[in-house]
C-alpha positions in Angstrom: 0.0 -0.1 -0.1 1.2 3.9 -1.2 2.0 6.2 2.0 0.3 9.5 0.9 1.9 11.3 4.0 5.3 12.2 2.0 3.2 13.6 -0.6 0.7 15.8 1.9 4.3 16.9 3.3 5.5 18.1 -0.2 2.5 19.9 -1.4 2.1 21.8 2.1 5.5 22.9 1.4 5.1 24.2 -2.1 2.5 26.0 -0.7 3.7 27.3 1.7 6.7 28.7 -0.5 4.1 29.9 -2.4 2.1 32.1 -0.6 5.4 33.6 0.5 7.2 34.5 -2.3 3.7 36.5 -3.5 3.5 38.3 -0.2 6.9 40.1 -1.8 5.4 41.0 -5.2 3.9 44.2 -4.8 0.9 44.9 -7.3 0.0 48.5 -8.0 -3.1 49.3 -9.6 -1.9 52.2 -12.2 -0.6 50.3 -15.5 2.6 51.9 -16.4 4.7 51.3 -18.7 8.5 51.7 -16.8 12.0 51.7 -18.6 14.6 48.4 -18.9 17.5 48.6 -16.7 20.2 45.7 -16.9 21.0 45.6 -13.0 18.9 46.5 -10.2 18.1 46.5 -6.4 14.7 45.9 -4.4 13.7 47.5 -1.3 12.4 46.2 1.8 11.4 49.0 3.7 8.3 51.4 3.5 7.6 52.5 0.1 5.2 55.5 -0.9 5.3 55.0 -4.5 4.7 57.8 -6.9 3.3 56.6 -10.2 3.6 59.2 -13.6 1.4 57.9 -17.0 2.2 58.9 -19.9 -0.7 61.5 -20.2 0.9 63.7 -17.0 -0.9 62.4 -14.5 0.1 61.5 -11.2 -0.7 58.9 -8.3 0.4 59.3 -5.1 0.2 55.1 -3.2 -3.3 54.5 -6.0 -5.3 57.9 -5.1 -4.5 60.1 -8.0 -3.3 64.0 -7.2 -3.1 66.7 -9.1 0.5 68.4 -10.2 -0.2 70.9 -7.7 -1.0 69.0 -4.6 1.8 66.2 -5.3 3.9 67.7 -2.4 1.3 68.1 0.0 0.3 64.1 -1.2 4.1 62.7 -0.7 4.2 65.2 2.3 1.0 63.6 3.9 2.2 59.8 3.0 5.2 60.3 4.8 4.0 61.6 7.9 2.0 58.4 8.2 5.0 55.9 6.8 8.2 57.4 8.2 11.2 56.5 7.2 9.9 55.1 3.7 11.2 55.1 0.8 10.2 57.1 -2.5 9.6 54.9 -5.5 9.1 56.7 -8.5 7.4 54.6 -11.4 7.4 56.7 -14.4 5.8 55.7 -17.9 8.8 55.9 -20.1 6.8 57.8 -22.9 5.9 60.7 -19.5 8.2 63.8 -19.1 11.4 63.6 -17.3 10.2 66.6 -16.0 7.3 65.4 -13.7 9.8 62.5 -12.6 12.2 65.2 -11.4 9.5 66.9 -9.9 8.5 64.0 -7.7 12.5 63.6 -7.2 13.0 66.7 -6.2 9.4 66.9 -3.4 11.4 63.7 -2.2 15.0 65.6 -1.6 13.4 68.4 0.0 11.4 65.9 2.4 15.0 63.9 2.8 13.4 60.8 1.3 15.3 57.7 -0.3 14.5 57.5 -3.2 14.3 54.8 -6.2 13.6 54.8 -9.8 11.2 51.9 -10.4 12.4 49.9 -13.8 11.9 46.5 -15.4 14.8 44.2 -15.8 16.5 43.7 -19.2 15.2 39.8 -20.6 18.2 38.2 -21.4 
């Protein structure tokens, strides 16, 4: 007779592995076509996400923000998440000025700034 206890152990371990690795993937609701980079790093700290679309729309942690309110929105997010990293996710067709604006606000607030990119396929 075949014992299924070893098979259930393997399935349990696979389930735990997939549950743990899926929690590391951050899923943002705003679709932005970000540029690719040859090398990169990931961040483990709390994040303030600023997404910039090709149309020039700004989103701070998923909420659409007017360009003039971007500074206040990032400041409020920084108050609720102290010692966080500003992750700028600009569409590759977005204006560079928009990304620089978000980075300048982050620098003025003394935040660590990361530009989000995708890994270049091999």
